[in-house]
C-alpha positions as CSV (number, residue, x, y, z in Angstrom):
1,M,-28.2,-56.2,51.6
2,K,-26.3,-53.3,53.3
3,S,-26.3,-51.3,50.0
4,T,-30.1,-51.8,49.4
5,L,-30.6,-50.5,53.1
6,V,-28.2,-47.5,52.7
7,S,-30.2,-46.5,49.3
8,L,-33.6,-46.8,51.0
9,L,-32.2,-44.7,53.8
10,I,-31.0,-42.2,51.6
11,L,-34.0,-42.0,49.2
12,F,-36.3,-41.6,52.4
13,S,-34.2,-38.6,53.6
14,I,-34.2,-36.7,50.1
15,A,-38.0,-37.4,50.0
16,S,-38.6,-36.0,53.7
17,F,-36.4,-33.1,53.4
18,G,-37.5,-32.2,49.7
19,Q,-41.1,-31.6,51.0
20,K,-42.0,-28.0,51.9
21,T,-43.6,-27.7,55.2
22,C,-47.1,-25.9,55.6
23,D,-47.1,-22.3,56.9
24,Y,-50.3,-21.7,58.5
25,S,-51.8,-18.3,59.6
26,V,-54.7,-19.8,61.3
27,N,-55.1,-23.3,62.5
28,V,-58.1,-24.0,64.9
29,T,-60.4,-26.6,66.0
30,D,-63.1,-25.9,68.9
31,S,-66.6,-26.9,69.4
32,I,-68.0,-24.9,66.6
33,G,-65.7,-26.6,63.9
34,S,-62.2,-26.3,62.5
35,Y,-60.5,-24.0,60.3
36,K,-57.1,-23.6,59.0
37,S,-55.4,-21.2,56.5
38,T,-52.1,-21.1,54.7
39,A,-50.2,-17.9,55.2
40,A,-50.5,-15.1,52.5
41,Y,-48.2,-15.9,49.2
42,M,-47.7,-13.3,46.6
43,I,-48.8,-14.3,43.2
44,S,-48.4,-11.1,41.0
45,E,-46.6,-7.7,41.5
46,K,-46.8,-5.0,39.0
47,N,-45.0,-1.4,39.7
48,F,-45.3,0.9,37.0
49,G,-45.3,4.9,37.2
50,G,-46.0,5.3,40.8
51,N,-48.9,2.5,40.9
52,S,-48.4,-0.9,42.6
53,N,-50.6,-3.8,42.4
54,Y,-50.1,-7.0,44.4
55,I,-51.8,-10.0,44.4
56,F,-52.0,-12.6,47.2
57,Y,-53.4,-16.1,47.7
58,S,-54.1,-18.5,50.7
59,L,-55.8,-21.6,50.9
60,A,-58.4,-22.2,53.7
61,L,-60.1,-25.4,54.8
62,T,-63.5,-24.6,57.0
63,D,-65.0,-27.7,58.3
64,G,-63.9,-29.9,55.4
65,M,-64.6,-27.2,52.4
66,P,-61.5,-25.9,50.7
67,T,-61.5,-22.2,49.5
68,L,-59.0,-20.0,47.9
69,T,-59.0,-16.5,49.4
70,V,-57.6,-13.8,46.9
71,Q,-56.5,-10.5,48.3
72,L,-55.8,-7.5,45.7
73,I,-53.8,-4.4,47.1
74,Q,-53.7,-1.4,44.7
75,K,-51.5,1.6,45.9
76,S,-51.5,4.9,44.0
77,K,-51.6,8.6,44.4
78,E,-54.3,8.7,41.5
79,F,-57.9,7.6,41.3
80,I,-57.9,3.7,41.9
81,K,-60.8,1.8,40.2
82,A,-62.8,-0.4,42.3
83,N,-62.6,-4.0,41.0
84,C,-65.7,-5.6,42.8
85,F,-66.5,-9.2,43.7
86,D,-70.0,-10.1,43.6
87,K,-72.0,-13.6,43.0
88,N,-71.2,-14.0,39.3
89,S,-67.4,-13.6,40.1
90,K,-65.2,-16.2,38.9
91,I,-61.4,-16.9,38.8
92,Y,-60.2,-19.0,35.7
93,L,-56.9,-20.8,35.9
94,Q,-55.2,-22.1,32.8
95,L,-52.7,-25.0,33.3
96,N,-49.6,-25.8,31.4
97,N,-51.4,-29.2,30.4
98,G,-54.1,-27.0,28.4
99,K,-56.9,-27.6,31.1
100,I,-58.9,-24.7,32.7
101,I,-60.0,-24.8,36.4
102,T,-62.9,-22.7,37.4
103,L,-63.3,-21.1,40.8
104,I,-66.6,-19.9,41.9
105,H,-67.1,-16.9,44.3
106,I,-69.2,-17.1,47.6
107,D,-72.2,-15.0,47.3
108,Q,-70.7,-12.0,49.0
109,E,-70.5,-8.6,47.3
110,N,-67.3,-6.6,48.0
111,C,-65.6,-3.9,46.5
112,G,-62.8,-3.3,49.2
113,T,-61.7,-0.4,51.4
114,T,-59.6,2.3,50.4
115,I,-57.3,3.8,52.8
116,R,-55.0,6.7,52.6
117,D,-51.4,6.4,54.1
118,D,-49.1,9.0,55.5
119,A,-47.2,9.3,52.1
120,G,-50.3,10.5,50.5
121,F,-50.9,7.2,48.7
122,D,-54.7,5.7,48.2
123,N,-54.4,2.1,48.9
124,R,-57.5,-0.3,48.1
125,V,-57.8,-3.7,49.8
126,N,-60.0,-6.2,48.4
127,S,-60.5,-9.8,49.3
128,G,-62.5,-12.5,47.5
129,I,-63.3,-16.0,48.6
130,F,-63.6,-18.6,45.8
131,M,-64.5,-22.3,46.2
132,F,-63.2,-25.1,44.0
133,M,-65.1,-27.2,41.7
134,K,-65.5,-31.0,42.1
135,D,-62.4,-32.9,41.0
136,S,-59.9,-29.7,40.5
137,F,-57.4,-30.7,42.9
138,K,-55.9,-33.3,40.9
139,D,-55.0,-31.1,38.0
140,L,-53.9,-28.5,40.3
141,K,-51.6,-30.6,42.3
142,N,-50.1,-32.0,39.1
143,S,-49.7,-29.1,36.6
144,P,-48.4,-25.5,37.1
145,V,-50.6,-22.5,36.4
146,S,-49.6,-20.4,33.4
147,M,-52.4,-17.8,33.3
148,M,-55.2,-16.5,35.7
149,Q,-58.4,-14.8,34.8
150,I,-60.5,-13.0,37.3
151,K,-64.1,-12.0,36.2
152,Y,-65.2,-9.1,38.7
153,S,-68.6,-7.5,38.5
154,T,-66.8,-4.5,36.8
155,G,-65.0,-6.4,34.1
156,T,-62.5,-9.2,33.5
157,E,-58.6,-8.8,34.0
158,D,-55.9,-11.2,32.8
159,Y,-52.7,-12.2,34.8
160,V,-49.9,-14.0,33.5
161,L,-48.2,-16.2,36.4
162,K,-44.5,-16.2,36.4
163,K,-42.4,-19.1,37.0
164,E,-40.4,-17.0,39.5
165,F,-40.1,-13.4,40.5
166,K,-38.1,-11.5,43.2
167,S,-40.5,-9.0,45.0
168,E,-39.8,-5.4,45.1
169,L,-42.0,-5.3,48.2
170,D,-40.2,-7.4,50.4
171,N,-37.0,-8.9,48.4
172,K,-38.5,-12.4,48.7
173,I,-38.4,-15.2,45.6
174,Y,-42.0,-16.2,44.8
175,N,-43.0,-19.2,42.5
176,P,-46.6,-18.6,41.4
177,E,-47.0,-21.2,38.7
178,T,-46.3,-23.8,41.3
179,Y,-48.1,-22.4,44.0
180,F,-51.2,-25.0,44.2
181,I,-48.5,-27.9,43.4
182,N,-46.8,-26.8,46.9
183,T,-49.6,-26.0,48.9
184,I,-52.9,-28.0,48.2
185,K,-51.4,-30.7,50.5
186,C,-51.5,-28.4,53.3
187,I,-55.4,-28.2,53.2
188,E,-56.1,-31.8,52.3
């Protein structure tokens, strides 16, 4: 009896310590409604030839509707091509189990904003909000994402999501493949 009780206690401790806590940037409920959003998480980083490209995800829940915010940051001393989001923009996520999940952009056109910094770099920041299709959460919670394709109004780009990488920007370790597995619970 004691060994069974001790085993259950150890199992419960491992399960509770093994789960990651949710990191919210916003968590508000008022008379208008409720909104919570996870902190931005780096999914992709490319640094080559003086050009830098970063992609960040954050999940949001607005009055019960889950969305994915994708933020693109491009940095260069050369011309930066604008990748615009419009009502036809989509994100396709290819899972390791072979399924493809489609997210649809909200009907809001956005080409981002360019800002010049003190070092002479142009920085283009663009954000898009995408809605999940019905029943896509189950697959995203159970299978890592191996590839992402973003359909812009100006073209399509593919991104291979790494299992793990150390960012040159902030020296943190990121796990893009398992982002949804670890984070969807925060907006359910």
